[in-house]
NUTOR-762941 format. One record per residue (C-alpha): residue number from 1; residue in three letters; x, y, z. Coordinates in steps of 0.05 Angstrom, whole numbers. Layout:
<pavexs>
i:aa:east:north:up
NUM:ALA:X:Y:Z;
...
</pavexs>
This chain:
<pavexs>
i:aa:east:north:up
1:MET:-1123:-550:3020;
2:PHE:-1199:-552:3012;
3:ASN:-1201:-575:2939;
4:SER:-1233:-643:2954;
5:LEU:-1285:-614:3002;
6:SER:-1301:-558:2953;
7:ASP:-1311:-606:2895;
8:ARG:-1356:-652:2937;
9:LEU:-1400:-595:2961;
10:THR:-1406:-564:2892;
11:ALA:-1427:-631:2862;
12:THR:-1479:-639:2917;
13:PHE:-1511:-571:2904;
14:LYS:-1514:-586:2829;
15:ASN:-1566:-640:2844;
16:LEU:-1613:-588:2873;
17:ARG:-1614:-542:2813;
18:GLY:-1678:-536:2775;
19:LYS:-1722:-560:2832;
20:GLY:-1779:-512:2847;
21:ARG:-1791:-544:2915;
22:LEU:-1748:-587:2959;
23:SER:-1779:-648:2992;
24:GLU:-1756:-676:3058;
25:ALA:-1722:-733:3020;
26:ASP:-1683:-681:2978;
27:VAL:-1659:-646:3041;
28:ASP:-1640:-711:3075;
29:ALA:-1600:-734:3014;
30:THR:-1564:-667:3010;
31:VAL:-1548:-666:3085;
32:ARG:-1523:-738:3079;
33:GLU:-1474:-719:3024;
34:ILE:-1451:-657:3062;
35:ARG:-1438:-701:3123;
36:ARG:-1397:-750:3082;
37:ALA:-1357:-694:3050;
38:LEU:-1340:-664:3118;
39:LEU:-1320:-731:3147;
40:ASP:-1276:-746:3086;
41:ALA:-1244:-678:3098;
42:ASP:-1223:-702:3168;
43:VAL:-1269:-654:3205;
44:ALA:-1281:-675:3277;
45:VAL:-1343:-720:3285;
46:PRO:-1378:-676:3337;
47:VAL:-1370:-616:3293;
48:VAL:-1398:-653:3233;
49:ARG:-1458:-678:3273;
50:ASP:-1477:-609:3298;
51:PHE:-1465:-577:3230;
52:ALA:-1509:-628:3193;
53:ALA:-1565:-621:3245;
54:ARG:-1566:-545:3239;
55:VAL:-1566:-547:3163;
56:ARG:-1623:-598:3162;
57:GLU:-1665:-558:3211;
58:ARG:-1658:-494:3172;
59:ALA:-1667:-528:3104;
60:LEU:-1734:-557:3126;
61:GLY:-1756:-491:3156;
62:ALA:-1796:-434:3129;
63:GLU:-1737:-396:3099;
64:VAL:-1727:-449:3045;
65:ALA:-1801:-464:3035;
66:ALA:-1815:-391:3020;
67:ALA:-1754:-380:2976;
68:LEU:-1761:-369:2902;
69:ASN:-1699:-411:2890;
70:PRO:-1694:-465:2943;
71:SER:-1627:-493:2918;
72:GLN:-1593:-425:2926;
73:GLN:-1624:-417:2994;
74:VAL:-1593:-483:3016;
75:VAL:-1525:-460:2991;
76:LYS:-1534:-396:3032;
77:ILE:-1551:-438:3094;
78:VAL:-1489:-481:3085;
79:ASN:-1447:-418:3076;
80:ASP:-1474:-387:3139;
81:GLU:-1461:-450:3180;
82:LEU:-1390:-456:3152;
83:VAL:-1377:-384:3174;
84:THR:-1403:-402:3243;
85:ILE:-1358:-463:3254;
86:LEU:-1298:-424:3227;
87:GLY:-1306:-372:3282;
88:GLY:-1362:-326:3258;
89:GLU:-1324:-261:3250;
90:THR:-1253:-236:3238;
91:ARG:-1213:-230:3302;
92:ARG:-1156:-181:3304;
93:ILE:-1098:-173:3353;
94:ARG:-1117:-137:3416;
95:LEU:-1063:-85:3427;
96:ALA:-1042:-65:3497;
97:LYS:-1063:3:3523;
98:ASN:-992:13:3549;
99:PRO:-941:-15:3499;
100:PRO:-908:-62:3487;
101:THR:-961:-112:3465;
102:VAL:-934:-182:3482;
103:ILE:-951:-240:3436;
104:MET:-931:-310:3456;
105:LEU:-928:-367:3406;
106:ALA:-941:-439:3429;
107:GLY:-948:-505:3393;
108:LEU:-916:-571:3375;
109:GLN:-848:-577:3342;
110:GLY:-853:-576:3266;
111:ALA:-916:-534:3265;
112:GLY:-877:-475:3237;
113:LYS:-874:-428:3298;
114:THR:-806:-397:3283;
115:THR:-821:-382:3210;
116:LEU:-889:-357:3229;
117:ALA:-857:-310:3281;
118:GLY:-820:-276:3223;
119:LYS:-883:-273:3180;
120:LEU:-924:-242:3237;
121:ALA:-868:-192:3251;
122:LYS:-864:-171:3178;
123:TRP:-940:-165:3174;
124:LEU:-942:-122:3237;
125:LYS:-885:-79:3210;
126:GLY:-927:-68:3147;
127:GLN:-984:-45:3192;
128:GLY:-940:10:3221;
129:HIS:-915:-25:3284;
130:SER:-844:-34:3309;
131:PRO:-839:-108:3330;
132:ILE:-781:-146:3361;
133:LEU:-772:-222:3362;
134:VAL:-750:-259:3425;
135:ALA:-712:-325:3417;
136:ALA:-739:-364:3477;
137:ASP:-732:-433:3444;
138:LEU:-666:-456:3473;
139:GLN:-677:-531:3464;
140:ARG:-686:-545:3390;
141:PRO:-619:-547:3353;
142:ASN:-605:-481:3316;
143:ALA:-673:-452:3334;
144:VAL:-641:-386:3355;
145:THR:-600:-383:3291;
146:GLN:-662:-397:3249;
147:LEU:-701:-341:3283;
148:GLN:-643:-293:3271;
149:VAL:-643:-311:3197;
150:VAL:-718:-302:3192;
151:GLY:-716:-237:3230;
152:ASN:-661:-210:3184;
153:ARG:-703:-228:3123;
154:ALA:-764:-193:3153;
155:GLY:-722:-132:3173;
156:VAL:-740:-141:3247;
157:PRO:-690:-142:3306;
158:VAL:-682:-206:3346;
159:TYR:-667:-209:3421;
160:ALA:-623:-271:3430;
161:PRO:-576:-266:3491;
162:HIS:-566:-341:3492;
163:PRO:-544:-382:3431;
164:GLY:-585:-443:3450;
165:VAL:-569:-514:3429;
166:GLN:-523:-518:3368;
167:SER:-529:-593:3355;
168:GLU:-573:-652:3374;
169:PHE:-517:-680:3418;
170:GLU:-516:-620:3465;
171:ALA:-559:-615:3527;
172:ALA:-608:-557:3533;
173:THR:-580:-498:3572;
174:GLY:-603:-428:3589;
175:ASP:-667:-402:3620;
176:PRO:-724:-391:3570;
177:VAL:-765:-355:3622;
178:GLY:-708:-306:3636;
179:VAL:-698:-294:3561;
180:ALA:-772:-280:3551;
181:ARG:-773:-231:3609;
182:GLY:-709:-198:3584;
183:GLY:-739:-190:3514;
184:VAL:-798:-151:3542;
185:GLU:-751:-105:3580;
186:GLU:-709:-96:3516;
187:ALA:-772:-75:3479;
188:ARG:-788:-22:3531;
189:LEU:-718:6:3530;
190:LYS:-714:10:3454;
191:LEU:-787:32:3445;
192:HIS:-813:-29:3407;
193:ASP:-889:-31:3411;
194:VAL:-897:-107:3398;
195:VAL:-858:-166:3427;
196:ILE:-864:-235:3394;
197:VAL:-838:-291:3438;
198:ASP:-819:-355:3402;
199:THR:-823:-414:3451;
200:ALA:-799:-485:3447;
201:GLY:-841:-541:3419;
202:ARG:-841:-617:3427;
203:LEU:-853:-677:3383;
204:GLY:-911:-694:3429;
205:ILE:-950:-665:3487;
206:ASP:-916:-673:3555;
207:ALA:-917:-642:3623;
208:GLU:-850:-608:3615;
209:LEU:-873:-572:3553;
210:MET:-936:-546:3585;
211:GLN:-901:-525:3648;
212:GLN:-847:-486:3611;
213:ALA:-900:-451:3568;
214:ALA:-942:-435:3630;
215:ASP:-880:-406:3666;
216:ILE:-864:-361:3606;
217:ARG:-936:-338:3604;
218:ALA:-935:-321:3678;
219:ALA:-868:-284:3671;
220:VAL:-887:-239:3612;
221:ASN:-963:-235:3621;
222:PRO:-977:-235:3545;
223:ASP:-1035:-198:3514;
224:GLU:-1044:-253:3462;
225:VAL:-1024:-327:3465;
226:LEU:-1027:-356:3395;
227:PHE:-1031:-431:3386;
228:VAL:-995:-449:3322;
229:ILE:-1022:-512:3290;
230:ASP:-1005:-551:3227;
231:ALA:-1069:-553:3185;
232:MET:-1047:-619:3155;
233:ILE:-1048:-662:3219;
234:GLY:-1122:-679:3213;
235:GLN:-1163:-707:3271;
236:ASP:-1105:-702:3319;
237:ALA:-1110:-627:3315;
238:VAL:-1170:-628:3361;
239:ASN:-1135:-668:3416;
240:THR:-1073:-624:3411;
241:ALA:-1114:-560:3414;
242:LYS:-1151:-585:3476;
243:ALA:-1086:-602:3511;
244:PHE:-1057:-533:3497;
245:GLU:-1122:-500:3518;
246:GLU:-1118:-533:3586;
247:GLY:-1043:-523:3594;
248:VAL:-1031:-454:3566;
249:ASP:-1101:-425:3555;
250:PHE:-1087:-393:3487;
251:THR:-1129:-335:3461;
252:GLY:-1125:-350:3386;
253:VAL:-1104:-400:3333;
254:VAL:-1057:-393:3274;
255:LEU:-1063:-444:3218;
256:THR:-999:-461:3180;
257:LYS:-987:-500:3115;
258:LEU:-1055:-482:3085;
259:ASP:-1022:-489:3017;
260:GLY:-1013:-563:3027;
261:ASP:-1054:-619:2996;
262:ALA:-1083:-647:3060;
263:ARG:-1158:-649:3072;
264:GLY:-1162:-589:3117;
265:GLY:-1206:-615:3173;
266:ALA:-1164:-580:3227;
267:ALA:-1186:-511:3202;
268:LEU:-1259:-531:3206;
269:SER:-1252:-564:3275;
270:VAL:-1207:-524:3321;
271:ALA:-1248:-460:3327;
272:SER:-1312:-499:3339;
273:VAL:-1283:-548:3390;
274:THR:-1241:-499:3431;
275:GLY:-1283:-437:3424;
276:ARG:-1220:-398:3406;
277:PRO:-1220:-360:3340;
278:VAL:-1173:-373:3281;
279:MET:-1136:-307:3274;
280:PHE:-1083:-317:3220;
281:ALA:-1067:-365:3164;
282:SER:-1000:-383:3133;
283:THR:-1009:-400:3059;
284:GLY:-939:-412:3034;
285:GLU:-864:-413:3048;
286:GLY:-850:-340:3034;
287:LEU:-853:-287:3089;
288:ASP:-909:-252:3051;
289:ASP:-952:-315:3048;
290:PHE:-989:-295:3110;
291:GLU:-1058:-265:3119;
292:LEU:-1112:-246:3169;
293:PHE:-1163:-302:3174;
294:HIS:-1233:-282:3151;
295:PRO:-1285:-338:3164;
296:ASP:-1334:-311:3113;
297:ARG:-1281:-308:3058;
298:MET:-1255:-377:3074;
299:ALA:-1327:-405:3071;
300:SER:-1335:-372:3003;
301:ARG:-1271:-405:2978;
302:ILE:-1294:-473:3002;
303:LEU:-1361:-465:2966;
304:ASP:-1325:-440:2902;
305:MET:-1356:-371:2908;
306:GLY:-1289:-337:2905;
307:ASP:-1254:-287:2949;
308:VAL:-1258:-222:2912;
309:MET:-1247:-179:2973;
310:THR:-1178:-209:2987;
311:LEU:-1162:-201:2913;
312:ILE:-1181:-127:2917;
313:GLU:-1139:-117:2980;
314:GLN:-1078:-148:2948;
315:ALA:-1087:-104:2886;
316:GLU:-1093:-42:2929;
317:LYS:-1031:-60:2969;
318:ASN:-986:-78:2910;
319:TRP:-1011:-37:2851;
320:ASP:-968:22:2831;
321:ARG:-1014:83:2830;
322:ASP:-966:123:2788;
323:GLU:-965:68:2736;
324:ALA:-1041:64:2737;
325:ALA:-1046:139:2727;
326:ARG:-997:135:2669;
327:MET:-1039:81:2636;
328:ALA:-1103:121:2648;
329:LYS:-1073:182:2614;
330:LYS:-1050:138:2557;
331:PHE:-1121:114:2546;
332:ALA:-1149:185:2550;
333:ASP:-1099:210:2498;
334:GLN:-1115:150:2454;
335:GLU:-1041:130:2451;
336:ASP:-1025:60:2426;
337:PHE:-1014:3:2475;
338:THR:-942:-20:2468;
339:LEU:-900:-80:2490;
340:GLU:-868:-35:2543;
341:ASP:-938:-24:2572;
342:PHE:-953:-99:2566;
343:LEU:-890:-115:2605;
344:ALA:-905:-63:2658;
345:GLN:-975:-91:2669;
346:MET:-949:-162:2676;
347:GLN:-898:-139:2728;
348:GLN:-954:-105:2767;
349:ILE:-993:-169:2768;
350:ARG:-932:-209:2790;
351:LYS:-925:-163:2851;
352:MET:-992:-188:2875;
353:GLY:-964:-259:2884;
354:SER:-976:-327:2853;
355:MET:-1020:-325:2791;
356:LYS:-1050:-392:2811;
357:LYS:-1072:-364:2878;
358:LEU:-1099:-301:2847;
359:LEU:-1140:-338:2795;
360:MET:-1167:-388:2847;
361:MET:-1197:-329:2884;
362:MET:-1244:-316:2826;
363:PRO:-1315:-344:2832;
364:GLY:-1324:-410:2796;
365:ALA:-1249:-422:2790;
366:ALA:-1255:-493:2815;
367:GLN:-1281:-517:2748;
368:PHE:-1215:-494:2716;
369:ARG:-1171:-522:2772;
370:GLN:-1138:-573:2727;
371:GLN:-1117:-520:2676;
372:LEU:-1093:-475:2733;
373:GLU:-1052:-530:2763;
374:GLN:-1017:-539:2696;
375:PHE:-1001:-464:2692;
376:ASP:-927:-451:2696;
377:GLU:-910:-391:2740;
378:ARG:-845:-383:2701;
379:GLU:-885:-363:2639;
380:ILE:-884:-291:2662;
381:ASP:-808:-295:2667;
382:ARG:-804:-321:2596;
383:VAL:-849:-265:2571;
384:GLU:-806:-214:2606;
385:ALA:-743:-245:2575;
386:ILE:-774:-242:2505;
387:VAL:-794:-169:2512;
388:ARG:-727:-148:2541;
389:SER:-692:-182:2482;
390:MET:-725:-133:2435;
391:THR:-697:-65:2417;
392:PRO:-734:-3:2444;
393:HIS:-760:11:2373;
394:GLU:-787:-61:2366;
395:ARG:-825:-54:2432;
396:VAL:-860:8:2408;
397:ALA:-871:-16:2336;
398:PRO:-878:-92:2338;
399:LYS:-901:-94:2265;
400:ILE:-829:-86:2243;
401:ILE:-810:-153:2275;
402:ASN:-798:-198:2215;
403:GLY:-772:-269:2212;
404:SER:-698:-252:2224;
405:ARG:-715:-207:2282;
406:ARG:-759:-261:2314;
407:ALA:-701:-311:2308;
408:ARG:-654:-261:2341;
409:ILE:-704:-247:2398;
410:ALA:-714:-322:2409;
411:ARG:-638:-333:2414;
412:GLY:-631:-274:2461;
413:SER:-686:-298:2508;
414:GLY:-670:-372:2505;
415:VAL:-737:-394:2477;
416:HIS:-764:-423:2412;
417:VAL:-787:-377:2355;
418:SER:-857:-406:2364;
419:GLU:-860:-376:2434;
420:VAL:-842:-307:2406;
421:ASN:-896:-315:2353;
422:GLY:-947:-335:2406;
423:LEU:-930:-275:2449;
424:LEU:-936:-226:2390;
425:GLU:-1002:-257:2370;
426:ARG:-1030:-250:2441;
427:PHE:-1003:-179:2445;
428:GLY:-1037:-162:2379;
429:GLN:-1104:-185:2407;
430:ALA:-1093:-145:2471;
431:GLN:-1074:-83:2430;
432:LYS:-1138:-88:2389;
433:MET:-1180:-92:2452;
434:MET:-1144:-32:2482;
435:ARG:-1157:8:2419;
436:ARG:-1231:-7:2422;
437:MET:-1233:14:2495;
438:ALA:-1195:79:2481;
439:ALA:-1242:94:2423;
440:GLY:-1301:93:2471;
441:GLY:-1327:23:2456;
442:GLY:-1314:-4:2527;
443:ILE:-1298:-76:2540;
444:PRO:-1331:-120:2487;
445:GLY:-1378:-176:2508;
446:MET:-1402:-143:2572;
447:PRO:-1474:-121:2560;
448:GLY:-1503:-70:2607;
449:MET:-1438:-38:2628;
450:PRO:-1432:37:2615;
451:GLY:-1402:53:2548;
452:THR:-1400:-19:2523;
453:GLY:-1460:-11:2480;
454:GLY:-1489:-76:2508;
455:GLY:-1555:-45:2529;
456:SER:-1565:5:2473;
457:ARG:-1573:-38:2412;
458:LYS:-1625:-9:2365;
459:PRO:-1682:-54:2342;
460:ALA:-1675:-83:2273;
461:GLY:-1711:-43:2220;
462:LYS:-1702:1:2159;
463:ASN:-1673:58:2201;
464:ASN:-1618:11:2225;
465:LYS:-1596:-9:2155;
466:LYS:-1531:18:2128;
467:LYS:-1538:75:2078;
468:ALA:-1521:53:2007;
469:ARG:-1459:84:1976;
470:SER:-1472:128:1916;
471:GLY:-1449:106:1847;
472:ASN:-1423:176:1833;
473:PRO:-1348:176:1852;
474:ALA:-1348:248:1877;
475:LYS:-1411:236:1919;
476:ALA:-1383:170:1946;
477:ALA:-1319:205:1969;
478:GLN:-1361:258:2004;
479:GLN:-1401:203:2040;
480:LEU:-1336:171:2064;
481:ARG:-1310:238:2091;
482:GLU:-1375:249:2129;
483:ALA:-1372:179:2159;
484:GLU:-1300:190:2182;
485:GLN:-1320:256:2214;
486:ARG:-1377:223:2252;
487:ARG:-1331:167:2278;
488:ALA:-1279:218:2300;
489:ALA:-1332:261:2335;
490:GLY:-1358:199:2371;
491:ALA:-1289:178:2395;
492:ALA:-1273:249:2420;
493:ASN:-1339:252:2457;
494:ALA:-1324:184:2491;
495:VAL:-1256:208:2515;
496:THR:-1279:276:2541;
497:THR:-1341:249:2577;
498:GLY:-1315:180:2596;
499:SER:-1273:150:2650;
500:SER:-1198:138:2646;
501:PHE:-1212:76:2605;
502:GLY:-1254:114:2553;
503:GLN:-1320:85:2577;
504:GLN:-1380:131:2572;
505:ALA:-1394:162:2639;
506:SER:-1461:183:2668;
507:GLU:-1471:227:2729;
508:ASP:-1529:186:2755;
509:PHE:-1494:119:2745;
510:ASP:-1488:81:2811;
511:PRO:-1437:23:2815;
512:ALA:-1481:-9:2869;
513:SER:-1533:-23:2816;
514:LEU:-1487:-75:2786;
515:ASN:-1489:-117:2850;
516:LEU:-1413:-121:2853;
517:PRO:-1377:-145:2916;
518:LYS:-1368:-95:2972;
519:GLY:-1308:-51:2959;
520:PHE:-1306:-64:2884;
521:ASP:-1333:6:2871;
522:LYS:-1262:32:2884;
523:PHE:-1242:3:2816;
524:LEU:-1299:39:2781;
525:GLY:-1272:106:2804;
526:SER:-1330:122:2851;
</pavexs>
């Protein structure tokens, strides 16, 4: 959604690198490019004007003049202002003191209200609530049936006493206000603590739409009125949001279709223009493609600084703790990494969702966007097919897989032999890395991390030179035995004093000293 805006802003900040001091001309040129990037992204003109003015004022102020790195300070200012126009802070659903909590959905037809009702219900169910859906859209053909299908997929009951319109040739019948009121009563009787009312939409804004929405609101007295808006409609999002603000007085905004390729100006405009926070975002077609909207994390994504916190939360939610404990014990016991383990780890990653989305949450991922776009999500399926085409013995001892076995595995998995060869080659590299980690060497290429040896390299000198091997065969054999004993003792010490990954531990080591993102210390075992 924000790819174009992200690329433009990143290119603008590159021009500031290496400058020890920013002149007024530098600031003006930067603000001019930021203004153009926002306008090209279809952000509302008043929002762009205020945003650019605040950035310019702060960039010319004392906070940049006194900074050791002015370019990074300007990036921080832009990040802060993006967070502000996106709503400032995360806004969560206000639950009623006396259940049920009533949530009413409003918006134009085609914005995705019905699908979003199912996503919200499934999300609330995962939070420990007992939601019920109410089919109060009796005008759009098959709207009630669609909500019933979505509710069934989400595992949530649907209150639908009226079938609604079955075809475009039928006239609308039934009383949406009565259905909404009956849905709240049904929730009280069956002890549901959240009611989600799906209302009718229109192709355009009209008095009938607003009056019906206002009547439903008056009848059920909702705790939250969520305005569902298509993030791809651009400048018109502001006018639509203002009309619904006056007609229904919504309390929050939900952005749908954030996975689209539009410019994304709606997301940067609605919260600032209406003063209502963006509460949720729909990022795909699946019922799980739904998340709480965090302004600070969205700003980080736009500026290509990643979204590590969301990545951590997804890992915590989907990662199998028993599988993680099994792998940790395997490392501690210095057991070999097998293709069964390789397959299990890939399946764990797939539970977290789309690989493209996960990788795009990493800082600096925008520079690899073209490669990520070319990544085929079905590659994991092919890898699984290849591994499952092997015998149990082949998965544990891949060295026995000769040419004829590779041809058999390729036929069984429906791939070319070259793909089997490529997988075995990549697995061999992964296996070598795991052996080094289990032996106490840590992850190679990461200086300064505990147990990696990156910060403990001895200075070059005669004491660091390898001891020459004796020419006497008996003495040379003795030297080899002593060297093997030293290596074994070092590996045993790393396992007994290290973490579950064989890294050397230290009682006074503080993960905070690494300047990792907040919450990342959970993955360091602290």
